[in-house]
C-alpha positions as a printed NumPy array, in Angstrom:
array([[-35.097,  41.939,  43.621],
       [-32.005,  43.399,  45.735],
       [-30.491,  39.907,  46.058],
       [-30.727,  39.412,  42.323],
       [-28.945,  42.588,  41.326],
       [-26.17 ,  41.932,  43.893],
       [-25.404,  38.45 ,  42.553],
       [-25.363,  39.985,  38.858],
       [-22.871,  42.551,  40.149],
       [-20.578,  39.874,  41.795],
       [-20.798,  37.814,  38.567],
       [-19.695,  40.893,  36.561],
       [-16.895,  41.489,  38.993],
       [-15.441,  37.813,  38.833],
       [-14.81 ,  38.197,  34.91 ],
       [-11.046,  38.371,  34.937],
       [ -9.456,  40.557,  32.294],
       [ -6.498,  39.263,  30.404],
       [ -3.42 ,  41.132,  29.789],
       [ -1.868,  41.562,  26.374],
       [  0.764,  39.014,  27.285],
       [ -1.478,  36.339,  27.929],
       [ -3.491,  37.134,  24.825],
       [ -0.291,  36.951,  22.761],
       [  0.657,  33.672,  24.567],
       [ -2.836,  32.199,  23.589],
       [ -2.294,  33.466,  20.009],
       [  0.952,  31.964,  19.602],
       [ -0.116,  28.52 ,  21.175],
       [ -3.019,  28.33 ,  18.538],
       [ -0.5  ,  29.315,  15.768],
       [  1.793,  26.504,  16.815],
       [ -1.038,  23.986,  17.175],
       [ -2.138,  24.88 ,  13.802],
       [  1.239,  24.461,  12.285],
       [  1.636,  21.239,  14.042],
       [ -1.542,  19.817,  12.63 ],
       [ -0.926,  20.995,   9.165],
       [  2.646,  19.355,   9.377],
       [  1.017,  16.107,  10.612],
       [ -1.556,  16.087,   7.785],
       [  1.025,  16.518,   5.167],
       [  3.261,  13.905,   6.705],
       [  0.857,  11.055,   7.176],
       [ -2.207,  11.602,   5.096],
       [ -1.096,  13.945,   1.986],
       [  2.139,  14.793,   0.235],
       [  3.265,  17.549,  -2.067],
       [  6.155,  17.037,  -4.586],
       [  7.595,  19.159,  -7.341],
       [  7.686,  17.037, -10.688],
       [ 10.889,  17.558, -12.811],
       [ 10.135,  15.229, -15.452],
       [  8.217,  15.346, -18.728],
       [  6.78 ,  11.729, -18.631],
       [  3.164,  12.954, -18.126],
       [  3.179,  16.114, -20.193],
       [  0.74 ,  17.606, -20.962],
       [ -1.145,  16.504, -17.943],
       [  1.695,  17.212, -15.55 ],
       [  4.211,  19.659, -16.984],
       [  7.907,  19.915, -15.799],
       [  7.814,  22.102, -12.58 ],
       [  4.239,  21.479, -11.599],
       [  3.524,  20.774,  -7.796],
       [  1.489,  17.563,  -7.323],
       [ -0.729,  16.992,  -4.148],
       [ -1.264,  13.127,  -3.424],
       [ -3.184,  10.928,  -0.989],
       [ -0.725,   8.384,   0.814],
       [ -3.295,   6.025,   2.165],
       [ -4.998,   4.812,  -0.872],
       [ -3.181,   2.106,  -2.846],
       [ -6.117,   0.561,  -4.537],
       [ -5.517,   1.624,  -8.032],
       [ -7.637,   1.428, -11.05 ],
       [ -6.82 ,   1.895, -14.803],
       [ -6.421,   5.667, -15.32 ],
       [ -5.289,   6.635, -11.782],
       [ -2.079,   8.647, -11.586],
       [  0.426,   7.61 ,  -9.076],
       [  3.415,   9.241,  -7.556],
       [  6.309,   6.707,  -7.156],
       [  9.93 ,   6.328,  -6.531],
       [ 12.276,   4.816,  -9.129],
       [ 16.038,   5.002,  -9.484],
       [ 16.215,   7.684,  -6.544],
       [ 13.828,   9.794,  -8.482],
       [ 10.218,  10.816,  -7.617],
       [  7.983,  10.888, -10.772],
       [  4.471,  10.13 , -11.839],
       [  2.631,   7.897, -14.18 ],
       [ -0.855,   6.679, -15.31 ],
       [ -1.719,   3.239, -14.196],
       [ -2.787,   1.108, -17.112],
       [ -2.968,  -2.29 , -15.779],
       [ -3.449,  -3.8  , -12.009],
       [ -2.598,  -7.228, -10.604],
       [ -3.755, -10.179, -12.877],
       [ -3.926,  -8.069, -16.016],
       [ -1.786,  -9.038, -19.098],
       [ -0.174,  -6.334, -20.918],
       [  0.96 ,  -6.322, -24.432],
       [  2.509,  -3.612, -26.65 ],
       [  2.526,  -4.619, -30.321],
       [  2.976,  -2.638, -33.653],
       [ -0.945,  -2.198, -33.153],
       [ -0.417,  -0.317, -29.669],
       [ -1.119,  -1.11 , -26.134],
       [ -3.448,  -4.147, -25.403],
       [ -4.625,  -4.998, -21.849],
       [ -6.039,  -8.528, -21.538],
       [ -6.326,  -8.741, -25.157],
       [ -8.243,  -5.393, -25.808],
       [ -6.586,  -2.55 , -27.652],
       [ -6.647,   0.544, -25.48 ],
       [ -7.643,   3.693, -27.027],
       [ -7.461,   6.926, -24.929],
       [ -8.556,  10.41 , -25.764],
       [ -5.997,  12.045, -23.631],
       [ -2.826,  10.394, -24.948],
       [ -1.777,  12.02 , -28.017],
       [  1.227,   9.416, -29.04 ],
       [  1.285,   5.931, -30.021],
       [  2.337,   3.398, -27.444],
       [  5.502,   1.614, -28.54 ],
       [  8.185,  -0.772, -27.136],
       [ 11.374,   0.436, -26.008],
       [ 14.573,  -1.589, -27.523],
       [ 16.175,  -1.956, -24.085],
       [ 12.964,  -2.48 , -22.072],
       [ 11.08 ,  -5.346, -20.834],
       [  9.658,  -8.226, -22.953],
       [  5.911,  -8.488, -23.802],
       [  3.589,  -9.752, -23.151],
       [  3.838,  -9.55 , -19.285],
       [  1.145, -10.33 , -16.442],
       [  1.121,  -7.977, -13.673],
       [  1.779,  -9.897, -10.305],
       [  0.04 ,  -9.285,  -6.933],
       [  1.181,  -6.152,  -5.179],
       [  2.293,  -4.449,  -8.516],
       [  0.878,  -2.046, -11.194],
       [  1.805,  -1.26 , -14.712],
       [  2.254,   2.429, -15.237],
       [  2.828,   4.463, -18.544],
       [  3.488,   8.091, -18.738],
       [  1.338,  10.115, -21.28 ],
       [  4.172,  11.502, -23.284],
       [  4.831,   7.952, -24.447],
       [  7.831,   8.586, -26.688],
       [  9.901,  10.294, -23.766],
       [  8.367,   8.785, -20.821],
       [ 10.421,   6.811, -18.207],
       [  7.936,   4.149, -17.357],
       [  7.12 ,   0.371, -16.707],
       [  8.1  ,  -0.293, -20.498],
       [ 11.843,   0.125, -19.121],
       [ 11.74 ,  -1.181, -15.781],
       [  8.778,  -3.438, -15.519],
       [  5.894,  -3.504, -13.15 ],
       [  6.063,  -1.063, -10.06 ],
       [  5.682,  -2.546,  -6.568],
       [  2.955,  -0.813,  -4.47 ],
       [  5.673,  -0.337,  -1.696],
       [  7.431,   1.945,  -4.007],
       [  4.25 ,   4.187,  -4.62 ],
       [  3.972,   7.23 ,  -2.452],
       [  0.375,   7.842,  -3.182],
       [ -2.57 ,   8.661,  -5.628],
       [ -2.557,  12.12 ,  -7.399],
       [ -5.509,  14.351,  -6.283],
       [ -4.39 ,  17.659,  -7.35 ],
       [ -2.025,  19.546,  -9.708],
       [ -0.732,  23.049,  -8.864],
       [  0.232,  24.307, -12.261],
       [  3.507,  26.383, -12.414],
       [  3.03 ,  29.364, -14.725],
       [  6.708,  30.491, -14.758],
       [  6.387,  33.211, -12.095]])
């Protein structure tokens, strides 16, 4: 029994106490590591951008922050994409993907001959006089994007289909600016 108590006492004596300086260094290392991890995540996986455009109003308003996922470039109709066009970052809703035929007539938007009606779009879809000619077929590696604010949106009706390489990612969250 005495040997056991001696061993317990020696174990207690070998526990080293750290100084405040060592604790602060460890804390700073953990903070730096956490900042590095967050930086890497938002550099390679996710992105955040402030939208200064009314093309997607009311879904995304001027001044909102948009969080997007960079690695998923498999778009389906209805996805919202963040893309670069004319040195400007903006957002738009994917309405057609590779192989789809897009036509905008006086009756509205038609994809593969079927008229598209969306509850969330409050404006008629019309052609722009200085835009692309319809009907058009979306090529491989491209998508056709329209803004929700159809009368004032800068979208594929003006500059044609968007190359997937120009798309930054798929919108996953919107942080609304309340004018604070």
